[in-house]
N, C-alpha and C positions, 0 to 999 in steps of 0.2 A: 504493500499500499504506499509505504513512504517513497519508493522508487517511482511509483506513478505520480505522486504529488510533485517530486522533484522534477520529473520529466515534464510535467504540465507547466511548472513554473519557469523552467529553462526555456521552453517553447514560447512562452509569453515574453520573457526577456529578449529572445532572439527576434521576435516579430515587432517589438516595440522601437519606435524611431530612437536613433542615437541622439538627435538633437531636435528640437522643435524650432521655435521662432520662424521668421519669414522664409527660411530655407526648407521648411517641412514639406515632404511630398504629398501630404494630405491636403495642402491648401489648393492645389490646382483644381481637382474635382469639386471641392467645396465652393470655390468661386464660380464654377460653371452652374452648380446647383443653386447658388445665390442668385445668379442672373436669371435663371429659369424658374425661380420659385413661384408657386401659384398664388401665394397669399403673403401678406405681411407677417402673419403669424409664422408661417413656414421660414420665411426670410429670417426672423428673429432668432430662430433656433440654429439656423446655419451661422448667422453672424456670431452668436455666442461660441460656437465651435472655433470659428476663425480667431476671434478675439483670445480664446483659451490657448490656442497654438501660438499666437503671437506673444502672449504673455508669459510664455514658458521657454526659458532658455535651453533646458534640457541637457546640455553637456557640462554645466557648471553649476553645482548645487548652492555655492556661495552667491552667485548672481541671482539664482532663484529666490533665496531667502532674502536678499537685499531688495530684490524687486517687490516681493510681498509686503516687506516692511514699508517700502516707499508708497505703495498703494494704500496701506493702512494709514500712514501719515497724511497722504494727499486727501483721503476720504475724511479724516479728522480735522481738516483745515489747518494743518501744520505744513504749510507750503514750503517755507525755507528749508526745513529739515528734509522734506521729501526731495526738494530740488537738489540738495547736497547728495542724497542717496543716488538719485538717477544720474547725477553728474559723475559719481564715482563709477557707476555701472558702465556708462559710456566710455570712461577712461579704461576700465578693464577690458571691455569688449566693445570696440567702436563699430562693429558690424551688427549689434543688436538692435534692429529697428524700433522695436517697441519702447525701449528705454529712451531713445531719442524722442519718440512721439509723447511718452508720458512727461518728459522734460519740457517739451514744446508747450504742452498744455499748462504746466505749472508756470512757465515763463509768461504765457498768455494771461493766465489768472492774476499774476503780479504785476501786469502791466508792461512788460518788456516784450513789445510786439516784434521788434527787430530780432531779438534773440529767439523768439518763438518761430518766426519765419525761417531763420537759419536752421533750427532743429527739424522743422517740417520738411525743409529741402533735403536734410540729411535722411530723414525717414523715407521720403519718396525715392531717394537714390538707391536705398537698400531694399524697399518694398513699394514699387510703383503702383500696386494695387491697394494701398492703404487708403480706403475710403474715409477712414476717421481723420487722417492727416489732412486729405483734400477738404473735407468739410470744415475742419479748423482753419485751414487756409482761407477758405470762403469767408468765414466769420471775421477773420482779420482784415481781409479786403473790404468787407462791409463797414467795419469800424473805422477804417481810414478813408472811407467814402470812394473806393475805387470800384464802381459797379462792374466795369469790364472785367476786372481781376476775380471778383466774387463770382460772377456769372461762369467764367471759365473754370474756376476751382469746383463750384457746385456741379456744373455740367460734367466734369471728369469724374466726380465722385458718383454721380448718378449712373454713369456709364458702367462702373464696376458694380454698384449696388443700387438698382432702380427702386428699391424698397425703403426709402427714407422720405416719408411724407413731409416732415418739417423742411427738408431741403427743397422739395419740390415747390412748397409754399413760398419760401424765401426767393427761390429762383423766379417764380411767376411775378412777385412782387417787384423784384429788381428789373425784370423785363418790362413790366408795365410802366415802372418809373422812367425807364429809357425811352419808351415810346412816347411818352408825354414831353420829353425834352425837345426843344427846338433844335433843328439841324444846324 
């Protein structure tokens, strides 16, 4: 019996991905499913799977622990501490896209829009399908009153994930505003 349990555990370990994050091979089919999802409810489940993969480093337990701590601090409103943690993570592994995205979010929340844009650009260079980073970029462009930039970012996000009604609403409002402007 012990041998069977050991064999089953060994098989599970062999079939588990070595690393997660934006390089995980499970993402490609998930993005295809996301684009084809029949409902927003279906899309939400797929989004959660994508975020879970993005948020798991996989090959470095220390980074995973730091990441979890950073998220907890972020959710608790301890933005400076969370920013320091995500800064350390990107220092340890500059190819971990979601750490850049989290730090971009924190920089946005603390008013450092230029820093946030830099981190979003880094996120997108590592994971061009990052609909969260694209939507964040759209929010920044909206805030600095660049309707063209916001429209481009929101449109790009919707091309990847067409199931974000809040972005559709913002995009429609921006396009209506532009139609009302004199040429």
